[in-house]
N, C-alpha and C positions, 0 to 999 in steps of 0.2 A: 552518597549521590549529591551532586552540587545543585544549587538552585539557580545558578547563572545559566540561563538557557540561550545558546547562540541562535541567531537567525537561521531558519532552515535553508533559505536560499544560499546563504553564505556557506553553510555546511556542504551543500551539494556542489556549489561552485568550487569548493576546495578539494573535492574528491579527486583522487588520482587513479584508483584502480577499481573500486567497487562501491556500489550503493544498493543496499537491500532493504526491502520494506515488507514487514509482516503485518497482515491485517487479520483480525480474528473475530470481528463483530458481524452479526447478520443484518444489522440495521445501524445506519449512522443518521443523525438528525442535525447536521450542521446547516446553519442558516443559508450559507452561500450556495447550497445545492437544492434548496427546498423547491423553488419554482420549476427547475428542470425535472426534478423527480416527480412532482405533481403532474407535469405535462406528460411524462412517460406513463404514469399510471392511468391518465385519462385517455390518451390517444396512441400511446406506444411509440412516440417519436423520440429520437435521440439525435444529438449533434455529433455527427461523425466527420466533420470537417476539421482537421487538425489546425487549420489556419484561421478558423473563425474566432470571433471575439471571446466566446465562451472558453476557449482553450488557451487564450493568449498569455495567461499567467503560468501555465504548466508546460505546454509543448515546447516553446523556445528554450526553457530551462533544461528540459530533458535532451533536446537535440544538441544543445551546447555541451552538456555533460557527456553524452555518449560520443559526441564528436571529438572529445579529448581522449577517447579510448576507455572511458569508464564503463564497466558492465553494470547495467541496472536491472535488478530482478525484483519482482513483486510476487509474493505468495499470499493467497487468501484461503483461510480455513472457513468452510461454510457448512451450515446445517442443511440437510435435505429432507423433504423438498425445500428448495431455496425460497427465501422471502422475495417480495416484490423489489426490495432494494438491491438484493444480489442479482436479480434478473436484470435490473437497470445497469448495475456495474458491468455485468457480463456484456450487455449490449454496447456499452461505451468502450470496452477494452480494446477494440481494434484501433482506437486513437492512441492508446498507450503503446501498442505494438508498432504503429506507424511512426511514432516519435522515437522508438528505439528501445523501449523497455521489453523485458521478457516476463511473461505472466503465467503462473500456474495456479491451479485450484486444487484444494484437498478437502474432500468430504470429511466432516467432523468425525464421523464414525471410524475413520482410518487414523485419527490422531490421538486416540485414547491413551496410548502408551508413550507419548512424546512429552517430556518435561518442558512445558511452555511458560514463557514469561506471563505476567499478569496483564500486560498491556501491549497494544500495537506499538510498533517501533520502526525506526530507520537506523541502520548501522552503516556507517561510512568508513571504508578502508579498514574494516575489522578493528577499529579502535575508538571511533566516536559514536556514541549511542544516544539516540533521542527517543524517549518513550512519549507516547501520546495518551493523555487521560481523557476519558469521555464520561459524561453523565449517564445515568440509566437510560435516558431517552436518546442518547447518542450524540449530544451536542458537545462541543469542546469544553473540557474542564481544566485543562492545563497541560504542561509538558514537564518532562524531567530529563536532564542531561547528565551523562556520566562517561568517564573514560576508565572506570574501575575495571581492571583486567578480568576479574572473576565474573563480573556481570556481563561484560562483553563476550567472554567465552561461552557463558550460558546462552545468551541471546543468539550468538552465531551458530552454536550447535543445534539449537531448536530450529532456527531457520533452515539450516542445511538438511535436517531430517525432513521437515515439511517439504522442502524443494524436491528432494529425492523421491518422495512419495507422491508429489503433486502431479496433476494432469495438465499438460500444456493447454493453453486457452483454446486452440483450434480443435482439440479433441474433447473438451469438457462441454457437455450439453446440459443446459438448464431447463 
């Protein structure tokens, strides 16, 4: 695996066919989400306006990507009952859908026999693989990039199995 990690936006802007994202944590603790997550825990409110400032870094990038014909899929493996964080992600997911992503949820109990990678990932066009590393508390710890065909094949197979078993967002109740 190489240590030269390309800019994520550049990877997504270079996608031609597919961009898939596998998330496997029940809690993330990244600083740029802390205030919004706390507000959700306190009052239950979420920003569902895809054109708001809070979504300005993500929604335009997704819209531009899917506008080129790229299929974006996100699969989340979650423990049940879900954490407050997953409840918050679920509440926000209509914005992902409105921007053009497809999202499915897989209860962790249904993933026991799936050979999964050790980290969350993005796979672009079945060849460019970016792993995300997190601390135990869920903050960013780094990234790892590879185009190694064997690692790409493993990540792709894991994602496709999760996707096949996953429940579409509109049918997954938290």
